[in-house]
Phi, psi and omega in degrees: 000132181284157178285131182269130180265317185211175185301316179298315178302319183292323178290320177295322179296314177302317179291319182298314180276356178055049177299148174281167183296324184288316176296322177298318180296317177301310182292326179299323178288340179279324185291324188250146184296159176293144179097344176282126181267135179298330178294326178292322177280356175064045183301312184301317181293320182295321180294314179300317181299319181281328175297329187259020184285320183274179183293337172235159184289153177278112186292330178296313180292325177294325179294327177294322181293320183292327174292323178295324178289312182300316181276003176065029175291326180236151183278160179297325188289328180289322178298309178308312180298320180293324178294316181296347178272351178271123186236009176270091180282003175276347178269095195286326183292324181293313181301313180297324179293318182293322177294322180289331172298319176293334178300340186290332185216354184300335178270005181224031186295135179199158178213121177241047182248215184282167178305315186290327174295323176294324175290326177299320178297322178297318180294315181295326181287326179288326179292324179294325181295312179301318178298317181291321175303313178298318182298309179302313177301318176302314184284329174299320177295323182294336188290350182277349180268122184298327183289330188255006187302313186297312182293324181294319179300313180300317180291321184293321180298315181299316185295313180294328180296314178287325173300316182292326178297316180294315184278350179291329181279123183297323181296320179297320178295324178295320180293323178297316181301315180300316179298318174307316180291324182291316186226078180305314182304323180300331179298338173296329176298319181292317179294322170304311180294325177296315183295321182292326177288324175302319184291332188270355186300329182293345182272347183274108183279339185276117183296324178299311183293324182293316175304316180295321180292322179295321180291322175295321173300315176300320180294318180295319182289336179282345185301314182297337181262012184301312184296314183292327182290320187261004186299315178299318181294324183292322177299335182263359180247010175247125180226085188290341180292318176305310180306313181294317182301318185286320180296318179298320179294313182291330179276318188253347191218050179296326180280355184285160176295146184284346187299309179304317181299317181296319182289328178289318178296318180294321176301313178300313180302316178291319184292319184266356180055051186277129170302146188296320182294317175292333177292312180292323175304315183295327176293315180295318184298312181300323179294316184286329175295314177302315181298313185295317188274352186288146179293150181294153178108218184303315184299321178298317178298315180298321180288324174304309181296324181294315182292310192263353176240310188284315189292319172304321179293320176301319182294325180297319179288325175296332179305316181295325179286338187247035184288339180286334183281189181290178183312121183295325185295326176296318177296322179293318180300314182296320177294322173294322179297320173298314184298328178294336177288344180271064189300314180300319173301313180293320182296324180289319180297307183309310183300313181296321181266356184054042177198177175269091187300319180300321181301313180297322183293315183299320178298318177293318181291326174295318176299327180275002184077019184268342182222141171284154180302321182296317178293324180293315178302317179302313184287324177297324180292318180298316176292323180298322179290319182296326183290341177303331180256008187270154177294137176243161175286127185267338181295138173294326180294312181293332181294335178269001182280128184286128181295138180299323182298316183296321180296318184296315184294324177285331184289330184302308172292335178294320178303316180294318177295325176291322178298321177294324175298321181293336182282347187282169181290115184292332185287342187275320179220069181295329184291324178296316176299321174301316178299314179299318181288330178294322180294324182290345177271351183284131175062229176255019185302315181306313179299317178299318182289325177291319178297311175305313175300319179292322182289336184252011171078017182257002188292318182302310180299319179302310183295321181289328176293323178288329176292323181294321176297314178300319178292327180293326180283353175277353181277102181274115177246175177284123184206162177284173179301322181291316172300323176296315180298318176296322176293319175299317179294319177303316178294318183290314182298313179295321180297310183288332173296317181294319179302314182300313179301314182292329176290317187279323182243358181096146184292341186281353182294321188240019181051058185293344179298344179288343180260128185234144172235122180055040174074008177253142182302143189294116176240089192297336182291359189270339192223009186296320183293330177291321183299320183285319186298326184263019187295335185260349185227119180301327178293312177299326176300314182300315182297316182297323180291325179293316178298317179303316181297324177298317178292326174303321183291324178276347182076016182249169175158157184277168177260138183272112183288159182306324180295327179291317178304318177297324180294320180295317178300324177296317186289330180293326176286348178281149186299321187294338181293327182300321186296311188287330179296319181296319183285337185257344183304310186297319180297318182296316181293322183300317180283321188282329181232089187298149174080000000 
């Protein structure tokens, strides 16, 4: 294999040796160093330049370009710019090939890079628009010659078909409008091409082609007035009050009852006369914004539970308030249709959660009776098609991470089962109960269960049952060493779980004042660090307990970080933890519960 000096030489070598498109892509990556972007090297322009040298396009070199587009080696903007530079409209086969290349992506134009790359796509699309207008005008002009009329009509039909396809998309027209705002002088070239095509309409004998050309001209002329036409509508589709109410609830009041939130939202809806579909859309938008911007860890789990568990319950209650309106499920379906158009927002949420968020949300809404199965399947299919072009996590490590929405939705029925287990007689099967609590401490299981309980209004019951369990373990009876060890572990685990609940969701969640230590209201923030430090040594534990009691008396104490909680969970599951808990339980209960 010869040493490659530049891009042109690499393309010529591939052509001479008749490489397949796949082989060409592999060798190109070998020739050029890592980190080199093909757009900077102008790969698309170089391929087109070499492919269009002869009277007809080179099919092998065009196959390389098509492979580069399909594999995203080159961006859409560089391909469009390369096409717009070809101006020999007398070479019909070359024009036909260029139009076919545009077919590959013009109905799915997107750019998920930096701001300047997105602006670059807008400019490239406007350049492509000018090129297609010039192409159409050239073939329309040729139709006045009788000898060329047949070929010119066929070429004009192909060109107008692609032009109509590009302009039919509101998104594409909006991108062109952005380019006009960025480079106002360049819009003059569009107007000149429009005028030339308009002057040539008289030469088009085919009425269908002439009507299509007039429609395209009308769409192009409407681009500068897009904002003014839709300004009134845009002002009526943004409702920041709804957004603020939902964000405040998700951030500050996950454990609150849904009814007050429902009443607040209904008041805003009535005062601002918000259409139901846009009202529901604004709720979902706020949820996704909160989910995307939430800090990693516990706060992210809270927002996930709020979005996928609490808000569907809120919508169920809203449905009762809006029974006089049209079918509520149609409003929900319409809101999701609008939401699917907010592709960047959904892509960002999917990237953050490493899953198809809309899919999980649609399933939960269908489960709650908010969507029909047919509508759900239709929306799922639309989103699946959009996600084919969305950015994905490339890391194998990230790809194996289980998405939080799925974990939260699975945690919700688990919470119900745990509550039922906690209602049983603790004295009959303490080992089984200990096994359940041990599983809750693995990984982030506890935080998932607490978030699901908080979003579904079960956290208060959850905390109160653990308070009762903690009180039960203080009842010292005649028992063997194994039973004492189990009771000690139940005490420690329930005690620290309650501490974690109070730290994460506030002490008011479970009426922690009912639990007392040394006659003082239970204040979990005062002693968690002491509990962790002494985990490995009974003597150190005794010293820590004395320090803990002193802090309780003074009302001071450090806060236990999440990393410390995980360390405790690991140590409890180790066999050695049983020994120190058994040795320290009696001393703990003697000091903590006098008499």
